[in-house]
C-alpha positions as CSV (number, residue, x, y, z in Angstrom):
1,R,1.9,2.3,-6.4
2,Q,1.8,-1.2,-7.9
3,G,5.1,-0.8,-9.6
4,E,4.5,2.7,-10.9
5,L,6.4,5.8,-9.8
6,L,4.0,8.7,-9.1
7,T,5.3,12.2,-8.6
8,P,3.5,15.4,-8.1
9,D,2.7,17.7,-11.0
10,L,4.6,20.9,-10.1
11,S,2.4,23.3,-12.0
12,H,1.0,24.7,-8.8
13,C,3.9,24.2,-6.3
14,G,7.1,22.4,-5.6
15,I,10.5,22.4,-7.1
16,N,11.7,20.6,-10.2
17,G,15.1,20.1,-8.8
18,V,18.2,18.2,-10.0
19,M,17.6,15.2,-7.8
20,R,13.9,14.8,-8.8
21,S,14.9,15.1,-12.5
22,S,17.7,12.6,-12.1
23,L,15.4,10.0,-10.3
24,L,12.7,10.3,-13.0
25,Q,15.3,9.9,-15.7
26,I,16.8,6.8,-13.9
27,A,13.4,5.3,-13.4
28,R,12.5,5.8,-17.1
29,Q,15.9,4.4,-18.2
30,N,15.1,1.2,-16.3
31,D,11.6,0.9,-17.9
32,W,9.6,2.0,-14.8
33,P,6.3,3.7,-15.6
34,V,6.6,7.3,-14.3
35,Y,3.5,9.5,-14.0
36,E,3.6,13.2,-13.1
37,T,0.1,13.9,-11.7
38,Q,-1.8,15.8,-9.1
39,L,-1.6,13.8,-5.9
40,T,-3.9,14.0,-2.9
41,L,-3.6,12.8,0.7
42,D,-5.8,9.9,-0.4
43,D,-3.2,9.0,-3.0
44,L,-0.5,9.0,-0.4
45,Q,-2.6,6.8,1.9
46,T,-3.0,4.2,-0.8
47,A,0.6,4.3,-1.9
48,D,2.8,1.2,-1.4
49,E,5.8,3.4,-0.6
50,C,6.5,7.0,-0.2
51,L,9.7,9.1,-0.4
52,L,11.1,12.5,-0.6
53,C,14.3,13.5,-2.5
54,N,16.6,16.5,-2.8
55,S,20.2,17.0,-3.7
56,V,21.3,17.3,-0.1
57,I,19.8,14.1,1.4
58,G,19.3,12.1,-1.8
59,I,16.3,9.8,-1.3
60,W,14.6,9.8,2.1
61,P,11.9,7.1,2.7
62,I,8.8,8.5,4.4
63,R,7.6,6.2,7.1
64,Q,4.6,8.1,8.4
65,I,2.9,11.5,8.2
66,I,2.2,13.0,11.6
67,G,-1.5,12.8,12.4
68,Q,-2.1,10.0,9.9
69,D,-2.5,6.3,10.6
70,Q,-0.8,5.2,7.4
71,Q,2.7,3.9,7.6
72,W,5.0,2.9,4.7
73,P,7.9,0.4,4.6
74,H,11.3,1.2,3.3
75,G,10.2,-0.8,0.4
76,P,11.8,-2.4,-2.7
77,M,11.0,0.4,-5.1
78,T,12.7,3.0,-2.8
79,Q,15.6,0.7,-2.2
80,K,16.0,0.1,-6.0
81,L,16.0,3.8,-6.7
82,Q,18.6,4.3,-4.0
83,Q,20.8,1.6,-5.6
84,W,20.4,3.1,-9.1
85,L,21.2,6.5,-7.8
86,S,24.3,5.3,-6.0
87,Q,25.4,3.6,-9.2
88,A,24.8,6.7,-11.3
89,I,26.8,8.8,-8.9
90,M,29.7,6.4,-8.9
91,H,29.8,6.4,-12.7
92,A,29.6,10.2,-13.0
């Protein structure tokens, strides 16, 4: 949201996987503000973009959540993260 990368705090659920860790590291290396916090459905509905990631699919832009009116674009932050991830893989 507004140029910040927000990701869920995993203290109650979720997986701190390799892809998530890599994306957070890449974002921080490129001077993007990264915040690990508790996120609610309201936070998602006010987000500029929304994505999922894992080591199988990489970065998956979320377009809409079933039952919700909110829709997100495959926006510039998601595209930039995909580009940086691709570059990091090619240089590994």
